[in-house]
PyMOL Python script that loads the backbone (N, CA, C, O; Angstrom):
from pymol import cmd

cmd.read_pdbstr("""\
ATOM      1  N   MET A   1      25.267 -44.648  12.927  1.00  0.00           N
ATOM      2  CA  MET A   1      25.881 -43.882  11.870  1.00  0.00           C
ATOM      3  C   MET A   1      25.082 -43.990  10.565  1.00  0.00           C
ATOM      4  O   MET A   1      24.829 -42.979   9.909  1.00  0.00           O
ATOM      5  N   LEU A   2      24.697 -45.174  10.198  1.00  0.00           N
ATOM      6  CA  LEU A   2      23.921 -45.393   8.986  1.00  0.00           C
ATOM      7  C   LEU A   2      22.562 -44.708   9.083  1.00  0.00           C
ATOM      8  O   LEU A   2      22.064 -44.150   8.106  1.00  0.00           O
ATOM      9  N   ASN A   3      21.972 -44.759  10.276  1.00  0.00           N
ATOM     10  CA  ASN A   3      20.678 -44.113  10.505  1.00  0.00           C
ATOM     11  C   ASN A   3      20.790 -42.592  10.343  1.00  0.00           C
ATOM     12  O   ASN A   3      19.887 -41.953   9.801  1.00  0.00           O
ATOM     13  N   GLU A   4      21.891 -42.023  10.812  1.00  0.00           N
ATOM     14  CA  GLU A   4      22.114 -40.586  10.673  1.00  0.00           C
ATOM     15  C   GLU A   4      22.235 -40.200   9.199  1.00  0.00           C
ATOM     16  O   GLU A   4      21.704 -39.171   8.781  1.00  0.00           O
ATOM     17  N   GLN A   5      22.921 -41.010   8.421  1.00  0.00           N
ATOM     18  CA  GLN A   5      23.083 -40.736   7.000  1.00  0.00           C
ATOM     19  C   GLN A   5      21.742 -40.790   6.276  1.00  0.00           C
ATOM     20  O   GLN A   5      21.474 -39.969   5.399  1.00  0.00           O
ATOM     21  N   LYS A   6      20.896 -41.760   6.642  1.00  0.00           N
ATOM     22  CA  LYS A   6      19.570 -41.854   6.038  1.00  0.00           C
ATOM     23  C   LYS A   6      18.745 -40.621   6.363  1.00  0.00           C
ATOM     24  O   LYS A   6      18.037 -40.081   5.512  1.00  0.00           O
ATOM     25  N   CYS A   7      18.851 -40.186   7.621  1.00  0.00           N
ATOM     26  CA  CYS A   7      18.106 -38.996   8.054  1.00  0.00           C
ATOM     27  C   CYS A   7      18.593 -37.764   7.295  1.00  0.00           C
ATOM     28  O   CYS A   7      17.785 -36.967   6.817  1.00  0.00           O
ATOM     29  N   GLU A   8      19.918 -37.607   7.185  1.00  0.00           N
ATOM     30  CA  GLU A   8      20.477 -36.470   6.473  1.00  0.00           C
ATOM     31  C   GLU A   8      20.082 -36.503   4.998  1.00  0.00           C
ATOM     32  O   GLU A   8      19.781 -35.468   4.403  1.00  0.00           O
ATOM     33  N   HIS A   9      20.086 -37.701   4.415  1.00  0.00           N
ATOM     34  CA  HIS A   9      19.704 -37.856   3.018  1.00  0.00           C
ATOM     35  C   HIS A   9      18.228 -37.479   2.830  1.00  0.00           C
ATOM     36  O   HIS A   9      17.877 -36.825   1.848  1.00  0.00           O
ATOM     37  N   LYS A  10      17.380 -37.882   3.752  1.00  0.00           N
ATOM     38  CA  LYS A  10      15.948 -37.560   3.674  1.00  0.00           C
ATOM     39  C   LYS A  10      15.735 -36.051   3.802  1.00  0.00           C
ATOM     40  O   LYS A  10      14.949 -35.466   3.058  1.00  0.00           O
ATOM     41  N   ILE A  11      16.435 -35.429   4.744  1.00  0.00           N
ATOM     42  CA  ILE A  11      16.316 -33.982   4.945  1.00  0.00           C
ATOM     43  C   ILE A  11      16.802 -33.242   3.696  1.00  0.00           C
ATOM     44  O   ILE A  11      16.185 -32.270   3.260  1.00  0.00           O
ATOM     45  N   PHE A  12      17.928 -33.720   3.120  1.00  0.00           N
ATOM     46  CA  PHE A  12      18.442 -33.089   1.912  1.00  0.00           C
ATOM     47  C   PHE A  12      17.442 -33.216   0.771  1.00  0.00           C
ATOM     48  O   PHE A  12      17.218 -32.253   0.037  1.00  0.00           O
ATOM     49  N   ASP A  13      16.844 -34.384   0.613  1.00  0.00           N
ATOM     50  CA  ASP A  13      15.852 -34.590  -0.451  1.00  0.00           C
ATOM     51  C   ASP A  13      14.652 -33.661  -0.265  1.00  0.00           C
ATOM     52  O   ASP A  13      14.139 -33.106  -1.237  1.00  0.00           O
ATOM     53  N   GLU A  14      14.205 -33.491   0.974  1.00  0.00           N
ATOM     54  CA  GLU A  14      13.085 -32.584   1.245  1.00  0.00           C
ATOM     55  C   GLU A  14      13.479 -31.144   0.926  1.00  0.00           C
ATOM     56  O   GLU A  14      12.700 -30.384   0.352  1.00  0.00           O
ATOM     57  N   TYR A  15      14.697 -30.787   1.309  1.00  0.00           N
ATOM     58  CA  TYR A  15      15.195 -29.438   1.033  1.00  0.00           C
ATOM     59  C   TYR A  15      15.269 -29.201  -0.483  1.00  0.00           C
ATOM     60  O   TYR A  15      14.817 -28.169  -0.978  1.00  0.00           O
ATOM     61  N   ALA A  16      15.838 -30.159  -1.208  1.00  0.00           N
ATOM     62  CA  ALA A  16      15.976 -30.031  -2.659  1.00  0.00           C
ATOM     63  C   ALA A  16      14.607 -29.942  -3.327  1.00  0.00           C
ATOM     64  O   ALA A  16      14.417 -29.171  -4.268  1.00  0.00           O
ATOM     65  N   SER A  17      13.662 -30.728  -2.839  1.00  0.00           N
ATOM     66  CA  SER A  17      12.308 -30.696  -3.398  1.00  0.00           C
ATOM     67  C   SER A  17      11.656 -29.334  -3.172  1.00  0.00           C
ATOM     68  O   SER A  17      11.028 -28.783  -4.076  1.00  0.00           O
ATOM     69  N   THR A  18      11.806 -28.798  -1.974  1.00  0.00           N
ATOM     70  CA  THR A  18      11.247 -27.480  -1.657  1.00  0.00           C
ATOM     71  C   THR A  18      11.907 -26.397  -2.502  1.00  0.00           C
ATOM     72  O   THR A  18      11.237 -25.496  -3.008  1.00  0.00           O
ATOM     73  N   LEU A  19      13.212 -26.491  -2.650  1.00  0.00           N
ATOM     74  CA  LEU A  19      13.937 -25.516  -3.462  1.00  0.00           C
ATOM     75  C   LEU A  19      13.484 -25.567  -4.918  1.00  0.00           C
ATOM     76  O   LEU A  19      13.304 -24.524  -5.547  1.00  0.00           O
ATOM     77  N   ASP A  20      13.301 -26.767  -5.453  1.00  0.00           N
ATOM     78  CA  ASP A  20      12.799 -26.915  -6.824  1.00  0.00           C
ATOM     79  C   ASP A  20      11.416 -26.294  -6.973  1.00  0.00           C
ATOM     80  O   ASP A  20      11.128 -25.610  -7.955  1.00  0.00           O
ATOM     81  N   TYR A  21      10.567 -26.544  -5.979  1.00  0.00           N
ATOM     82  CA  TYR A  21       9.203 -25.997  -6.005  1.00  0.00           C
ATOM     83  C   TYR A  21       9.243 -24.470  -6.013  1.00  0.00           C
ATOM     84  O   TYR A  21       8.557 -23.833  -6.812  1.00  0.00           O
ATOM     85  N   LEU A  22      10.044 -23.885  -5.126  1.00  0.00           N
ATOM     86  CA  LEU A  22      10.110 -22.422  -5.039  1.00  0.00           C
ATOM     87  C   LEU A  22      10.722 -21.815  -6.300  1.00  0.00           C
ATOM     88  O   LEU A  22      10.278 -20.767  -6.769  1.00  0.00           O
ATOM     89  N   THR A  23      11.725 -22.465  -6.835  1.00  0.00           N
ATOM     90  CA  THR A  23      12.351 -21.979  -8.061  1.00  0.00           C
ATOM     91  C   THR A  23      11.345 -21.965  -9.205  1.00  0.00           C
ATOM     92  O   THR A  23      11.288 -21.008  -9.976  1.00  0.00           O
ATOM     93  N   GLU A  24      10.564 -23.011  -9.311  1.00  0.00           N
ATOM     94  CA  GLU A  24       9.545 -23.091 -10.361  1.00  0.00           C
ATOM     95  C   GLU A  24       8.436 -22.067 -10.113  1.00  0.00           C
ATOM     96  O   GLU A  24       7.971 -21.403 -11.040  1.00  0.00           O
ATOM     97  N   ASP A  25       8.026 -21.951  -8.862  1.00  0.00           N
ATOM     98  CA  ASP A  25       6.910 -21.077  -8.521  1.00  0.00           C
ATOM     99  C   ASP A  25       7.238 -19.602  -8.750  1.00  0.00           C
ATOM    100  O   ASP A  25       6.358 -18.823  -9.116  1.00  0.00           O
ATOM    101  N   PHE A  26       8.481 -19.219  -8.540  1.00  0.00           N
ATOM    102  CA  PHE A  26       8.868 -17.810  -8.643  1.00  0.00           C
ATOM    103  C   PHE A  26       9.730 -17.518  -9.869  1.00  0.00           C
ATOM    104  O   PHE A  26      10.424 -16.502  -9.901  1.00  0.00           O
ATOM    105  N   LYS A  27       9.700 -18.390 -10.878  1.00  0.00           N
ATOM    106  CA  LYS A  27      10.551 -18.186 -12.048  1.00  0.00           C
ATOM    107  C   LYS A  27      10.199 -16.926 -12.824  1.00  0.00           C
ATOM    108  O   LYS A  27      11.064 -16.350 -13.483  1.00  0.00           O
ATOM    109  N   ASP A  28       8.957 -16.490 -12.759  1.00  0.00           N
ATOM    110  CA  ASP A  28       8.535 -15.292 -13.491  1.00  0.00           C
ATOM    111  C   ASP A  28       8.423 -14.067 -12.582  1.00  0.00           C
ATOM    112  O   ASP A  28       7.732 -13.103 -12.912  1.00  0.00           O
ATOM    113  N   PHE A  29       9.092 -14.111 -11.459  1.00  0.00           N
ATOM    114  CA  PHE A  29       9.020 -13.024 -10.487  1.00  0.00           C
ATOM    115  C   PHE A  29       9.441 -11.681 -11.092  1.00  0.00           C
ATOM    116  O   PHE A  29       8.817 -10.654 -10.824  1.00  0.00           O
ATOM    117  N   ASP A  30      10.491 -11.692 -11.900  1.00  0.00           N
ATOM    118  CA  ASP A  30      10.978 -10.443 -12.497  1.00  0.00           C
ATOM    119  C   ASP A  30       9.944  -9.793 -13.408  1.00  0.00           C
ATOM    120  O   ASP A  30       9.940  -8.573 -13.572  1.00  0.00           O
ATOM    121  N   GLU A  31       9.076 -10.593 -13.993  1.00  0.00           N
ATOM    122  CA  GLU A  31       8.036 -10.040 -14.859  1.00  0.00           C
ATOM    123  C   GLU A  31       7.042  -9.183 -14.075  1.00  0.00           C
ATOM    124  O   GLU A  31       6.394  -8.301 -14.638  1.00  0.00           O
ATOM    125  N   HIS A  32       6.928  -9.446 -12.782  1.00  0.00           N
ATOM    126  CA  HIS A  32       5.969  -8.724 -11.945  1.00  0.00           C
ATOM    127  C   HIS A  32       6.578  -7.518 -11.228  1.00  0.00           C
ATOM    128  O   HIS A  32       5.871  -6.768 -10.555  1.00  0.00           O
ATOM    129  N   THR A  33       7.859  -7.339 -11.372  1.00  0.00           N
ATOM    130  CA  THR A  33       8.533  -6.238 -10.673  1.00  0.00           C
ATOM    131  C   THR A  33       7.957  -4.864 -11.021  1.00  0.00           C
ATOM    132  O   THR A  33       7.741  -4.065 -10.110  1.00  0.00           O
ATOM    133  N   PRO A  34       7.697  -4.551 -12.302  1.00  0.00           N
ATOM    134  CA  PRO A  34       7.125  -3.224 -12.593  1.00  0.00           C
ATOM    135  C   PRO A  34       5.776  -2.989 -11.900  1.00  0.00           C
ATOM    136  O   PRO A  34       5.525  -1.895 -11.394  1.00  0.00           O
ATOM    137  N   ALA A  35       4.928  -3.988 -11.875  1.00  0.00           N
ATOM    138  CA  ALA A  35       3.626  -3.835 -11.214  1.00  0.00           C
ATOM    139  C   ALA A  35       3.812  -3.653  -9.711  1.00  0.00           C
ATOM    140  O   ALA A  35       3.099  -2.871  -9.082  1.00  0.00           O
ATOM    141  N   MET A  36       4.768  -4.374  -9.141  1.00  0.00           N
ATOM    142  CA  MET A  36       5.009  -4.242  -7.699  1.00  0.00           C
ATOM    143  C   MET A  36       5.584  -2.867  -7.381  1.00  0.00           C
ATOM    144  O   MET A  36       5.215  -2.260  -6.376  1.00  0.00           O
ATOM    145  N   ASN A  37       6.476  -2.373  -8.221  1.00  0.00           N
ATOM    146  CA  ASN A  37       7.028  -1.028  -8.003  1.00  0.00           C
ATOM    147  C   ASN A  37       5.924   0.020  -8.069  1.00  0.00           C
ATOM    148  O   ASN A  37       5.897   0.954  -7.267  1.00  0.00           O
ATOM    149  N   LEU A  38       5.023  -0.139  -9.019  1.00  0.00           N
ATOM    150  CA  LEU A  38       3.915   0.809  -9.153  1.00  0.00           C
ATOM    151  C   LEU A  38       3.034   0.785  -7.912  1.00  0.00           C
ATOM    152  O   LEU A  38       2.510   1.822  -7.504  1.00  0.00           O
ATOM    153  N   GLU A  39       2.867  -0.379  -7.314  1.00  0.00           N
ATOM    154  CA  GLU A  39       2.023  -0.508  -6.130  1.00  0.00           C
ATOM    155  C   GLU A  39       2.706   0.007  -4.866  1.00  0.00           C
ATOM    156  O   GLU A  39       2.075   0.686  -4.057  1.00  0.00           O
ATOM    157  N   PHE A  40       3.982  -0.309  -4.690  1.00  0.00           N
ATOM    158  CA  PHE A  40       4.645  -0.008  -3.430  1.00  0.00           C
ATOM    159  C   PHE A  40       5.430   1.296  -3.422  1.00  0.00           C
ATOM    160  O   PHE A  40       5.674   1.857  -2.354  1.00  0.00           O
ATOM    161  N   GLU A  41       5.826   1.783  -4.573  1.00  0.00           N
ATOM    162  CA  GLU A  41       6.550   3.054  -4.646  1.00  0.00           C
ATOM    163  C   GLU A  41       6.123   3.832  -5.892  1.00  0.00           C
ATOM    164  O   GLU A  41       6.960   4.139  -6.741  1.00  0.00           O
ATOM    165  N   PRO A  42       4.858   4.148  -6.012  1.00  0.00           N
ATOM    166  CA  PRO A  42       4.380   4.791  -7.237  1.00  0.00           C
ATOM    167  C   PRO A  42       5.019   6.148  -7.502  1.00  0.00           C
ATOM    168  O   PRO A  42       5.163   6.552  -8.656  1.00  0.00           O
ATOM    169  N   HIS A  43       5.397   6.846  -6.453  1.00  0.00           N
ATOM    170  CA  HIS A  43       5.991   8.171  -6.628  1.00  0.00           C
ATOM    171  C   HIS A  43       7.401   8.103  -7.225  1.00  0.00           C
ATOM    172  O   HIS A  43       7.939   9.128  -7.642  1.00  0.00           O
ATOM    173  N   LEU A  44       8.006   6.909  -7.272  1.00  0.00           N
ATOM    174  CA  LEU A  44       9.337   6.737  -7.845  1.00  0.00           C
ATOM    175  C   LEU A  44       9.308   6.098  -9.232  1.00  0.00           C
ATOM    176  O   LEU A  44      10.350   5.895  -9.857  1.00  0.00           O
ATOM    177  N   GLU A  45       8.114   5.788  -9.698  1.00  0.00           N
ATOM    178  CA  GLU A  45       7.963   5.091 -10.981  1.00  0.00           C
ATOM    179  C   GLU A  45       8.331   6.008 -12.142  1.00  0.00           C
ATOM    180  O   GLU A  45       8.016   7.197 -12.129  1.00  0.00           O
ATOM    181  N   ASP A  46       8.994   5.448 -13.136  1.00  0.00           N
ATOM    182  CA  ASP A  46       9.324   6.166 -14.365  1.00  0.00           C
ATOM    183  C   ASP A  46       8.028   6.355 -15.161  1.00  0.00           C
ATOM    184  O   ASP A  46       7.415   5.380 -15.595  1.00  0.00           O
ATOM    185  N   ILE A  47       7.623   7.589 -15.345  1.00  0.00           N
ATOM    186  CA  ILE A  47       6.353   7.916 -15.992  1.00  0.00           C
ATOM    187  C   ILE A  47       6.239   7.285 -17.381  1.00  0.00           C
ATOM    188  O   ILE A  47       5.153   6.883 -17.796  1.00  0.00           O
ATOM    189  N   SER A  48       7.354   7.202 -18.090  1.00  0.00           N
ATOM    190  CA  SER A  48       7.306   6.700 -19.466  1.00  0.00           C
ATOM    191  C   SER A  48       7.044   5.199 -19.551  1.00  0.00           C
ATOM    192  O   SER A  48       6.775   4.680 -20.635  1.00  0.00           O
ATOM    193  N   THR A  49       7.120   4.497 -18.420  1.00  0.00           N
ATOM    194  CA  THR A  49       6.945   3.040 -18.449  1.00  0.00           C
ATOM    195  C   THR A  49       5.533   2.584 -18.097  1.00  0.00           C
ATOM    196  O   THR A  49       5.244   1.388 -18.135  1.00  0.00           O
ATOM    197  N   VAL A  50       4.655   3.519 -17.756  1.00  0.00           N
ATOM    198  CA  VAL A  50       3.313   3.135 -17.316  1.00  0.00           C
ATOM    199  C   VAL A  50       2.273   3.443 -18.389  1.00  0.00           C
ATOM    200  O   VAL A  50       2.558   4.121 -19.377  1.00  0.00           O
ATOM    201  N   LEU A  51       1.082   2.940 -18.178  1.00  0.00           N
ATOM    202  CA  LEU A  51      -0.019   3.199 -19.103  1.00  0.00           C
ATOM    203  C   LEU A  51      -0.317   4.692 -19.166  1.00  0.00           C
ATOM    204  O   LEU A  51      -0.112   5.416 -18.192  1.00  0.00           O
ATOM    205  N   THR A  52      -0.792   5.137 -20.294  1.00  0.00           N
ATOM    206  CA  THR A  52      -1.076   6.555 -20.506  1.00  0.00           C
ATOM    207  C   THR A  52      -2.032   7.111 -19.447  1.00  0.00           C
ATOM    208  O   THR A  52      -1.825   8.214 -18.942  1.00  0.00           O
ATOM    209  N   GLU A  53      -3.071   6.353 -19.114  1.00  0.00           N
ATOM    210  CA  GLU A  53      -4.045   6.851 -18.132  1.00  0.00           C
ATOM    211  C   GLU A  53      -3.464   6.962 -16.717  1.00  0.00           C
ATOM    212  O   GLU A  53      -4.054   7.613 -15.855  1.00  0.00           O
ATOM    213  N   GLN A  54      -2.323   6.334 -16.479  1.00  0.00           N
ATOM    214  CA  GLN A  54      -1.691   6.426 -15.158  1.00  0.00           C
ATOM    215  C   GLN A  54      -0.671   7.551 -15.083  1.00  0.00           C
ATOM    216  O   GLN A  54      -0.291   7.968 -13.989  1.00  0.00           O
ATOM    217  N   GLN A  55      -0.231   8.039 -16.217  1.00  0.00           N
ATOM    218  CA  GLN A  55       0.842   9.025 -16.234  1.00  0.00           C
ATOM    219  C   GLN A  55       0.480  10.315 -15.502  1.00  0.00           C
ATOM    220  O   GLN A  55       1.266  10.804 -14.691  1.00  0.00           O
ATOM    221  N   MET A  56      -0.689  10.866 -15.777  1.00  0.00           N
ATOM    222  CA  MET A  56      -1.085  12.124 -15.115  1.00  0.00           C
ATOM    223  C   MET A  56      -1.228  11.928 -13.610  1.00  0.00           C
ATOM    224  O   MET A  56      -0.845  12.791 -12.820  1.00  0.00           O
ATOM    225  N   GLU A  57      -1.786  10.781 -13.223  1.00  0.00           N
ATOM    226  CA  GLU A  57      -1.948  10.515 -11.796  1.00  0.00           C
ATOM    227  C   GLU A  57      -0.589  10.400 -11.103  1.00  0.00           C
ATOM    228  O   GLU A  57      -0.420  10.869  -9.978  1.00  0.00           O
ATOM    229  N   LEU A  58       0.366   9.780 -11.772  1.00  0.00           N
ATOM    230  CA  LEU A  58       1.699   9.666 -11.177  1.00  0.00           C
ATOM    231  C   LEU A  58       2.388  11.019 -11.090  1.00  0.00           C
ATOM    232  O   LEU A  58       3.112  11.288 -10.131  1.00  0.00           O
ATOM    233  N   LEU A  59       2.165  11.877 -12.093  1.00  0.00           N
ATOM    234  CA  LEU A  59       2.711  13.234 -12.012  1.00  0.00           C
ATOM    235  C   LEU A  59       2.116  13.989 -10.832  1.00  0.00           C
ATOM    236  O   LEU A  59       2.839  14.657 -10.093  1.00  0.00           O
ATOM    237  N   ASP A  60       0.801  13.886 -10.650  1.00  0.00           N
ATOM    238  CA  ASP A  60       0.140  14.538  -9.515  1.00  0.00           C
ATOM    239  C   ASP A  60       0.629  13.961  -8.193  1.00  0.00           C
ATOM    240  O   ASP A  60       0.900  14.695  -7.243  1.00  0.00           O
ATOM    241  N   LEU A  61       0.737  12.645  -8.145  1.00  0.00           N
ATOM    242  CA  LEU A  61       1.201  11.987  -6.923  1.00  0.00           C
ATOM    243  C   LEU A  61       2.619  12.418  -6.579  1.00  0.00           C
ATOM    244  O   LEU A  61       2.958  12.585  -5.407  1.00  0.00           O
ATOM    245  N   GLY A  62       3.443  12.598  -7.604  1.00  0.00           N
ATOM    246  CA  GLY A  62       4.813  13.039  -7.387  1.00  0.00           C
ATOM    247  C   GLY A  62       4.910  14.414  -6.770  1.00  0.00           C
ATOM    248  O   GLY A  62       5.929  14.755  -6.169  1.00  0.00           O
ATOM    249  N   GLU A  63       3.857  15.215  -6.909  1.00  0.00           N
ATOM    250  CA  GLU A  63       3.824  16.559  -6.333  1.00  0.00           C
ATOM    251  C   GLU A  63       3.167  16.582  -4.955  1.00  0.00           C
ATOM    252  O   GLU A  63       3.194  17.612  -4.282  1.00  0.00           O
ATOM    253  N   ASP A  64       2.585  15.479  -4.528  1.00  0.00           N
ATOM    254  CA  ASP A  64       1.882  15.405  -3.244  1.00  0.00           C
ATOM    255  C   ASP A  64       2.877  15.013  -2.146  1.00  0.00           C
ATOM    256  O   ASP A  64       3.169  13.832  -1.961  1.00  0.00           O
ATOM    257  N   SER A  65       3.390  15.999  -1.428  1.00  0.00           N
ATOM    258  CA  SER A  65       4.451  15.744  -0.444  1.00  0.00           C
ATOM    259  C   SER A  65       3.982  14.869   0.714  1.00  0.00           C
ATOM    260  O   SER A  65       4.777  14.117   1.280  1.00  0.00           O
ATOM    261  N   ILE A  66       2.711  14.955   1.071  1.00  0.00           N
ATOM    262  CA  ILE A  66       2.196  14.128   2.166  1.00  0.00           C
ATOM    263  C   ILE A  66       2.196  12.654   1.766  1.00  0.00           C
ATOM    264  O   ILE A  66       2.664  11.800   2.518  1.00  0.00           O
ATOM    265  N   LEU A  67       1.673  12.364   0.586  1.00  0.00           N
ATOM    266  CA  LEU A  67       1.655  10.971   0.127  1.00  0.00           C
ATOM    267  C   LEU A  67       3.072  10.440  -0.104  1.00  0.00           C
ATOM    268  O   LEU A  67       3.374   9.299   0.242  1.00  0.00           O
ATOM    269  N   LYS A  68       3.923  11.259  -0.681  1.00  0.00           N
ATOM    270  CA  LYS A  68       5.305  10.829  -0.890  1.00  0.00           C
ATOM    271  C   LYS A  68       5.966  10.481   0.433  1.00  0.00           C
ATOM    272  O   LYS A  68       6.702   9.498   0.522  1.00  0.00           O
ATOM    273  N   ALA A  69       5.709  11.279   1.460  1.00  0.00           N
ATOM    274  CA  ALA A  69       6.286  11.005   2.776  1.00  0.00           C
ATOM    275  C   ALA A  69       5.769   9.686   3.338  1.00  0.00           C
ATOM    276  O   ALA A  69       6.525   8.929   3.947  1.00  0.00           O
ATOM    277  N   LEU A  70       4.485   9.409   3.135  1.00  0.00           N
ATOM    278  CA  LEU A  70       3.924   8.139   3.605  1.00  0.00           C
ATOM    279  C   LEU A  70       4.574   6.948   2.891  1.00  0.00           C
ATOM    280  O   LEU A  70       4.939   5.961   3.528  1.00  0.00           O
ATOM    281  N   PHE A  71       4.713   7.049   1.572  1.00  0.00           N
ATOM    282  CA  PHE A  71       5.359   5.967   0.824  1.00  0.00           C
ATOM    283  C   PHE A  71       6.830   5.826   1.219  1.00  0.00           C
ATOM    284  O   PHE A  71       7.327   4.710   1.369  1.00  0.00           O
ATOM    285  N   ASP A  72       7.523   6.947   1.387  1.00  0.00           N
ATOM    286  CA  ASP A  72       8.935   6.899   1.774  1.00  0.00           C
ATOM    287  C   ASP A  72       9.123   6.290   3.157  1.00  0.00           C
ATOM    288  O   ASP A  72      10.138   5.647   3.422  1.00  0.00           O
ATOM    289  N   ALA A  73       8.150   6.489   4.035  1.00  0.00           N
ATOM    290  CA  ALA A  73       8.220   5.926   5.384  1.00  0.00           C
ATOM    291  C   ALA A  73       7.852   4.446   5.400  1.00  0.00           C
ATOM    292  O   ALA A  73       7.799   3.824   6.461  1.00  0.00           O
ATOM    293  N   LYS A  74       7.599   3.886   4.216  1.00  0.00           N
ATOM    294  CA  LYS A  74       7.256   2.472   4.058  1.00  0.00           C
ATOM    295  C   LYS A  74       5.975   2.103   4.801  1.00  0.00           C
ATOM    296  O   LYS A  74       5.846   1.008   5.349  1.00  0.00           O
ATOM    297  N   LYS A  75       5.044   3.033   4.804  1.00  0.00           N
ATOM    298  CA  LYS A  75       3.722   2.732   5.353  1.00  0.00           C
ATOM    299  C   LYS A  75       3.039   1.738   4.420  1.00  0.00           C
ATOM    300  O   LYS A  75       3.545   1.470   3.331  1.00  0.00           O
ATOM    301  N   ASP A  76       1.921   1.198   4.823  1.00  0.00           N
ATOM    302  CA  ASP A  76       1.192   0.214   4.018  1.00  0.00           C
ATOM    303  C   ASP A  76       0.661   0.891   2.761  1.00  0.00           C
ATOM    304  O   ASP A  76      -0.302   1.656   2.817  1.00  0.00           O
ATOM    305  N   SER A  77       1.289   0.606   1.634  1.00  0.00           N
ATOM    306  CA  SER A  77       0.939   1.298   0.389  1.00  0.00           C
ATOM    307  C   SER A  77      -0.486   0.999  -0.065  1.00  0.00           C
ATOM    308  O   SER A  77      -1.129   1.849  -0.681  1.00  0.00           O
ATOM    309  N   ILE A  78      -0.971  -0.169   0.225  1.00  0.00           N
ATOM    310  CA  ILE A  78      -2.339  -0.509  -0.169  1.00  0.00           C
ATOM    311  C   ILE A  78      -3.325   0.363   0.604  1.00  0.00           C
ATOM    312  O   ILE A  78      -4.288   0.871   0.030  1.00  0.00           O
ATOM    313  N   GLU A  79      -3.090   0.535   1.882  1.00  0.00           N
ATOM    314  CA  GLU A  79      -3.958   1.395   2.690  1.00  0.00           C
ATOM    315  C   GLU A  79      -3.857   2.849   2.247  1.00  0.00           C
ATOM    316  O   GLU A  79      -4.857   3.567   2.237  1.00  0.00           O
ATOM    317  N   ILE A  80      -2.669   3.283   1.885  1.00  0.00           N
ATOM    318  CA  ILE A  80      -2.487   4.657   1.406  1.00  0.00           C
ATOM    319  C   ILE A  80      -3.305   4.877   0.138  1.00  0.00           C
ATOM    320  O   ILE A  80      -4.030   5.864   0.019  1.00  0.00           O
ATOM    321  N   LEU A  81      -3.180   3.949  -0.803  1.00  0.00           N
ATOM    322  CA  LEU A  81      -3.887   4.102  -2.077  1.00  0.00           C
ATOM    323  C   LEU A  81      -5.395   3.926  -1.929  1.00  0.00           C
ATOM    324  O   LEU A  81      -6.158   4.502  -2.705  1.00  0.00           O
ATOM    325  N   LYS A  82      -5.837   3.143  -0.951  1.00  0.00           N
ATOM    326  CA  LYS A  82      -7.282   3.011  -0.711  1.00  0.00           C
ATOM    327  C   LYS A  82      -7.889   4.355  -0.345  1.00  0.00           C
ATOM    328  O   LYS A  82      -9.023   4.655  -0.720  1.00  0.00           O
ATOM    329  N   LYS A  83      -7.138   5.159   0.383  1.00  0.00           N
ATOM    330  CA  LYS A  83      -7.624   6.480   0.804  1.00  0.00           C
ATOM    331  C   LYS A  83      -7.597   7.480  -0.346  1.00  0.00           C
ATOM    332  O   LYS A  83      -8.174   8.562  -0.241  1.00  0.00           O
ATOM    333  N   CYS A  84      -6.935   7.128  -1.435  1.00  0.00           N
ATOM    334  CA  CYS A  84      -6.767   8.054  -2.548  1.00  0.00           C
ATOM    335  C   CYS A  84      -7.503   7.621  -3.802  1.00  0.00           C
ATOM    336  O   CYS A  84      -7.203   8.123  -4.885  1.00  0.00           O
ATOM    337  N   THR A  85      -8.436   6.727  -3.696  1.00  0.00           N
ATOM    338  CA  THR A  85      -9.071   6.193  -4.907  1.00  0.00           C
ATOM    339  C   THR A  85      -9.837   7.252  -5.691  1.00  0.00           C
ATOM    340  O   THR A  85     -10.002   7.117  -6.903  1.00  0.00           O
ATOM    341  N   VAL A  86     -10.301   8.290  -5.032  1.00  0.00           N
ATOM    342  CA  VAL A  86     -10.994   9.350  -5.752  1.00  0.00           C
ATOM    343  C   VAL A  86     -10.001  10.194  -6.554  1.00  0.00           C
ATOM    344  O   VAL A  86     -10.249  10.546  -7.707  1.00  0.00           O
ATOM    345  N   GLU A  87      -8.876  10.507  -5.918  1.00  0.00           N
ATOM    346  CA  GLU A  87      -7.870  11.321  -6.594  1.00  0.00           C
ATOM    347  C   GLU A  87      -7.077  10.553  -7.642  1.00  0.00           C
ATOM    348  O   GLU A  87      -6.708  11.105  -8.678  1.00  0.00           O
ATOM    349  N   TYR A  88      -6.818   9.282  -7.370  1.00  0.00           N
ATOM    350  CA  TYR A  88      -5.986   8.465  -8.247  1.00  0.00           C
ATOM    351  C   TYR A  88      -6.662   7.132  -8.570  1.00  0.00           C
ATOM    352  O   TYR A  88      -6.198   6.088  -8.115  1.00  0.00           O
ATOM    353  N   PRO A  89      -7.731   7.146  -9.334  1.00  0.00           N
ATOM    354  CA  PRO A  89      -8.494   5.911  -9.590  1.00  0.00           C
ATOM    355  C   PRO A  89      -7.749   4.881 -10.450  1.00  0.00           C
ATOM    356  O   PRO A  89      -8.091   3.699 -10.412  1.00  0.00           O
ATOM    357  N   CYS A  90      -6.752   5.298 -11.212  1.00  0.00           N
ATOM    358  CA  CYS A  90      -6.052   4.354 -12.089  1.00  0.00           C
ATOM    359  C   CYS A  90      -4.867   3.677 -11.428  1.00  0.00           C
ATOM    360  O   CYS A  90      -4.262   2.778 -12.013  1.00  0.00           O
ATOM    361  N   LEU A  91      -4.528   4.093 -10.223  1.00  0.00           N
ATOM    362  CA  LEU A  91      -3.357   3.494  -9.553  1.00  0.00           C
ATOM    363  C   LEU A  91      -3.767   2.337  -8.682  1.00  0.00           C
ATOM    364  O   LEU A  91      -2.918   1.714  -8.044  1.00  0.00           O
TER     365      LEU A  91
END
""", "prot")
cmd.dss("prot")
cmd.show_as("cartoon", "prot")
cmd.util.cbc("prot")
cmd.orient("prot")
């Protein structure tokens, strides 16, 4: 019984330590949300919240039904944008 309690206490301490580490590591996660939205769903981004040089590209992207369909289907957004670097160099 005592051995089980020691084991449970050790597991809890490891869990608490990991939780503390993750909490500290991801404390600024919300600060990165706009950049992540721009990367993963650029066609849904609010134009007024992005850099001026990105605004025209986002307007054009919003009119591109093929690209919008790819993003909506949750395809790999990085691969999608790699194919569009000529058309959308600022994204």
